C-alpha positions as CSV (number, residue, x, y, z in Angstrom):
1,M,-51.5,25.7,-1.9
2,K,-49.5,28.7,-1.1
3,I,-45.8,28.5,-0.6
4,S,-43.6,30.9,1.3
5,V,-40.1,31.4,1.0
6,I,-38.3,33.1,3.9
7,T,-34.7,34.8,3.0
8,T,-32.5,36.1,5.3
9,C,-30.0,38.6,4.8
10,Y,-27.1,40.5,6.7
11,N,-24.5,42.3,4.7
12,R,-24.9,40.1,1.3
13,E,-25.1,42.8,-1.7
14,K,-23.3,40.5,-3.7
15,T,-25.7,37.6,-3.5
16,I,-29.0,38.7,-2.3
17,A,-30.3,39.9,-6.0
18,S,-29.7,36.3,-7.3
19,A,-31.7,34.9,-4.3
20,I,-34.5,36.7,-4.6
21,E,-34.4,36.2,-8.4
22,S,-34.4,32.5,-7.6
23,T,-37.7,32.7,-6.0
24,L,-39.3,35.2,-8.1
25,S,-38.7,33.3,-11.6
26,Q,-40.2,30.2,-10.1
27,D,-42.7,28.7,-12.3
28,Y,-45.1,27.9,-9.3
29,A,-47.6,30.9,-9.4
30,N,-49.0,30.7,-5.9
31,K,-46.0,31.6,-3.9
32,E,-44.7,34.5,-1.8
33,L,-41.1,35.9,-1.0
34,V,-40.4,37.1,2.8
35,V,-37.3,38.9,3.1
36,I,-35.7,39.5,6.6
37,D,-32.9,41.8,6.7
38,G,-30.6,42.5,9.8
39,A,-30.1,46.3,9.5
40,S,-27.1,45.5,6.7
41,K,-24.4,48.1,6.3
42,D,-23.6,47.4,3.1
43,G,-26.0,47.8,-0.2
44,S,-28.0,45.1,0.6
45,V,-31.1,47.2,1.4
46,K,-30.7,48.9,-1.7
47,I,-30.9,46.1,-3.6
48,I,-33.7,44.6,-2.1
49,N,-35.5,47.8,-2.1
50,Q,-35.6,47.3,-5.8
51,Y,-38.0,44.0,-5.3
52,K,-39.8,45.5,-2.9
53,N,-43.0,45.7,-5.0
54,E,-42.6,41.6,-5.6
55,L,-42.2,41.2,-2.0
56,A,-45.1,39.6,0.5
57,Y,-43.1,41.3,3.2
58,F,-39.8,43.2,4.1
59,V,-38.2,44.8,7.2
60,S,-34.6,45.6,7.6
61,E,-34.1,46.1,11.3
62,K,-31.7,44.4,13.8
63,D,-32.2,41.4,15.4
64,S,-30.7,38.7,17.6
65,G,-29.4,36.6,14.9
66,M,-30.4,34.3,12.2
67,Y,-32.9,32.0,13.9
68,N,-34.5,35.4,15.4
69,A,-34.6,36.6,11.7
70,L,-36.0,33.4,10.7
71,N,-39.0,33.1,13.1
72,K,-39.8,36.8,12.4
73,G,-40.0,35.5,8.9
74,I,-42.3,32.8,9.6
75,Q,-44.8,34.7,11.7
76,N,-44.9,36.7,8.7
77,C,-45.7,34.0,6.1
78,T,-49.1,33.3,5.0
79,G,-48.5,30.3,3.3
80,D,-49.5,26.7,3.7
81,I,-46.0,25.7,3.2
82,I,-42.8,27.1,4.4
83,G,-39.2,26.8,3.1
84,L,-35.9,28.8,3.4
85,L,-33.7,30.3,1.1
86,H,-30.4,31.6,2.4
87,S,-29.1,35.2,1.0
88,D,-26.2,33.1,-0.1
89,D,-27.8,30.5,-2.1
90,I,-30.5,29.7,-5.5
91,F,-32.7,27.2,-5.9
92,Y,-31.7,24.5,-8.2
93,N,-33.8,25.5,-11.0
94,E,-37.3,27.4,-11.7
95,K,-39.3,24.2,-11.1
96,T,-38.2,23.4,-7.9
97,L,-41.0,25.0,-6.4
98,S,-43.3,23.1,-8.3
99,K,-42.0,20.2,-7.7
100,I,-42.5,20.5,-3.6
101,A,-45.9,21.4,-4.0
102,E,-46.5,18.1,-6.1
103,A,-45.1,16.5,-3.7
104,F,-47.2,17.6,-1.2
105,E,-50.3,16.8,-3.2
106,K,-49.4,13.5,-3.9
107,T,-48.3,12.5,-0.1
108,N,-50.4,14.6,1.9
109,A,-47.3,15.2,3.9
110,D,-46.2,17.4,7.1
111,I,-42.8,17.5,5.7
112,I,-41.1,17.1,2.4
113,Y,-37.1,17.2,2.0
114,A,-34.6,16.6,-0.6
115,N,-30.9,16.6,-2.0
116,G,-28.8,19.6,-1.7
117,Q,-25.4,21.0,-3.6
118,Y,-23.0,23.2,-2.1
119,V,-21.0,25.0,-5.0
120,D,-18.1,27.4,-5.0
121,E,-18.6,30.7,-4.2
122,K,-17.7,32.5,-7.6
123,D,-18.8,29.4,-9.9
124,I,-22.4,28.0,-8.8
125,E,-21.7,25.7,-11.5
126,N,-18.4,24.3,-9.9
127,V,-20.1,21.7,-7.3
128,K,-17.8,21.3,-4.3
129,R,-19.9,19.1,-2.4
130,I,-23.0,17.2,-2.2
131,Y,-25.3,16.7,0.6
132,K,-27.9,13.6,-0.7
133,A,-30.8,12.4,1.6
134,K,-32.7,9.1,1.8
135,P,-36.4,7.6,2.9
136,F,-36.3,8.6,6.5
137,K,-35.8,5.9,9.3
138,K,-35.7,7.2,12.9
139,K,-32.7,4.8,13.7
140,Y,-30.6,7.0,11.2
141,L,-30.8,9.4,14.0
142,K,-28.4,7.8,16.5
143,Y,-25.9,7.5,13.6
144,G,-25.8,10.9,12.6
145,W,-28.2,11.5,9.5
146,I,-30.6,14.5,9.2
147,P,-31.6,16.1,5.9
148,L,-29.8,19.2,4.6
149,H,-32.1,22.2,6.3
150,T,-32.7,24.3,3.6
151,T,-34.2,21.1,1.5
152,I,-36.9,20.9,4.2
153,F,-40.2,22.5,3.4
154,A,-43.0,22.2,6.4
155,K,-46.6,23.0,6.5
156,K,-47.2,26.0,8.6
157,E,-49.1,24.3,10.8
158,V,-45.8,22.2,11.8
159,F,-44.1,25.8,13.2
160,E,-47.6,26.3,14.9
161,N,-48.3,23.0,16.7
162,Y,-44.5,22.2,17.0
163,G,-42.9,25.6,17.6
164,L,-40.3,27.9,16.2
165,Y,-36.8,28.0,15.8
166,R,-34.8,27.9,19.6
167,E,-33.0,31.0,20.0
168,D,-30.7,29.9,22.4
169,F,-28.9,28.4,19.8
170,Q,-26.5,30.7,17.6
171,I,-25.4,28.2,15.0
172,A,-27.4,24.7,15.1
173,S,-31.0,25.7,15.9
174,D,-31.6,23.9,12.4
175,Y,-30.2,20.8,13.9
176,E,-32.5,21.1,16.7
177,I,-35.7,21.8,15.0
178,S,-35.1,19.3,12.2
179,L,-34.8,17.1,15.3
180,R,-37.8,18.0,16.9
181,W,-39.5,17.0,14.0
182,F,-38.1,13.9,12.4
183,S,-38.2,12.4,15.8
184,N,-41.9,13.1,16.0
185,D,-43.8,10.0,14.5
186,L,-46.7,12.1,14.6
187,L,-45.4,14.2,11.5
188,K,-45.0,12.8,8.1
189,K,-42.2,12.7,6.4
190,E,-41.6,12.3,2.9
191,F,-38.4,12.2,0.5
192,L,-38.5,13.9,-2.7
193,N,-35.5,12.3,-4.5
194,D,-34.2,15.6,-6.2
195,W,-31.7,18.3,-5.9
196,I,-33.6,21.4,-4.6
197,V,-31.1,24.1,-3.8
198,K,-27.5,25.0,-4.6
199,M,-25.7,26.8,-1.4
200,R,-22.4,28.9,-1.9
201,L,-19.7,27.2,0.4
202,G,-18.8,30.0,3.2
203,G,-21.9,30.3,5.4
204,K,-21.7,30.9,8.8
205,S,-21.8,27.3,9.7
206,T,-19.7,26.3,6.8
207,S,-16.5,28.3,7.9
208,M,-14.2,26.4,9.7
209,K,-13.6,28.8,12.4
210,Q,-17.3,28.1,13.4
211,Q,-17.1,24.5,13.3
212,K,-16.0,23.5,16.9
213,K,-18.8,25.9,18.3
214,K,-21.3,24.3,15.7
215,T,-19.9,20.8,17.0
216,D,-20.2,22.0,21.0
217,E,-23.7,23.0,20.1
218,D,-24.6,19.8,18.3
219,I,-23.9,17.7,21.3
220,R,-26.2,19.6,23.6
221,I,-28.4,19.2,21.3
222,I,-27.6,15.6,20.6
223,K,-28.1,14.8,24.5
224,E,-31.5,16.8,24.8
225,Y,-33.2,14.1,22.1
226,G,-31.5,11.1,23.7
227,L,-29.0,10.1,21.2
228,L,-25.6,8.6,21.4
229,G,-23.6,11.6,22.6
230,Y,-20.1,12.2,21.1
231,F,-20.7,8.8,18.7
232,T,-24.0,10.6,16.8
233,A,-21.9,13.8,17.0
234,F,-18.9,12.2,15.5
235,S,-21.1,10.3,12.4
236,K,-22.9,13.5,12.0
237,I,-19.0,14.7,11.3
238,A,-18.0,11.5,9.5
239,R,-21.1,11.7,7.1
240,K,-19.5,14.8,5.0
241,L,-16.4,13.1,4.1
242,P,-18.2,11.1,0.9
243,Q,-19.8,14.4,0.1
244,Y,-16.7,16.4,-0.3
245,I,-15.4,12.8,-2.2
246,L,-18.1,12.4,-4.7
247,P,-18.2,15.7,-7.1
248,K,-14.4,14.9,-7.5
249,I,-15.2,11.5,-8.9
250,K,-18.7,12.4,-10.7
251,K,-19.7,15.6,-12.5
252,Y,-22.6,16.5,-10.8
253,K,-25.0,19.6,-12.4
């Protein structure tokens, strides 16, 4: 079972090396890394080129946004399973992909999802927010529940059969595709109760400046999927509060 990891990048010279090394250092051998750069203007491309011989695919060119870049990545993946690792992020440890592969083999699922951590931008050992999931029940979607997107790994055929990221959304297409999958009774979803990723706070959708735009797109998506409108949107936001509080009470590593 081959696992493809897609990393998109735009002007991330400070973090792109750690993201690339996080995938390359995984102890799971049957893997590939696809890197899509949006014509970065800083030193990102120079850094990526240092790893070029270890990448399955790399391109640096202008795109129309993150979801366009992700779709390019998906179209150039050759693995059976596809997951994402953003350029600001790292896998939880070197055994992450092995655990993902084992979960797919044991369950024969179409989708595996897990837990993730948000960490301080400058100190990745400082956990600022935790995003824990749970075994899936469809009714949860009405109450704003959805797994952290970067913990979701899907079979390539899921993209082939049900489509790529919608590019008419600028910041919430990951929510739309997650709802597309998790509302689909034909897709088998399995929860892996393990940490998968460490995400640096400060990304596109985690900045306060973008929250209103994200909420507007979320509401549009919620209405499309026949959920509970503003109640679902409010519940989705409210779920974040304990995610910030728990790391202040309990130490996470």
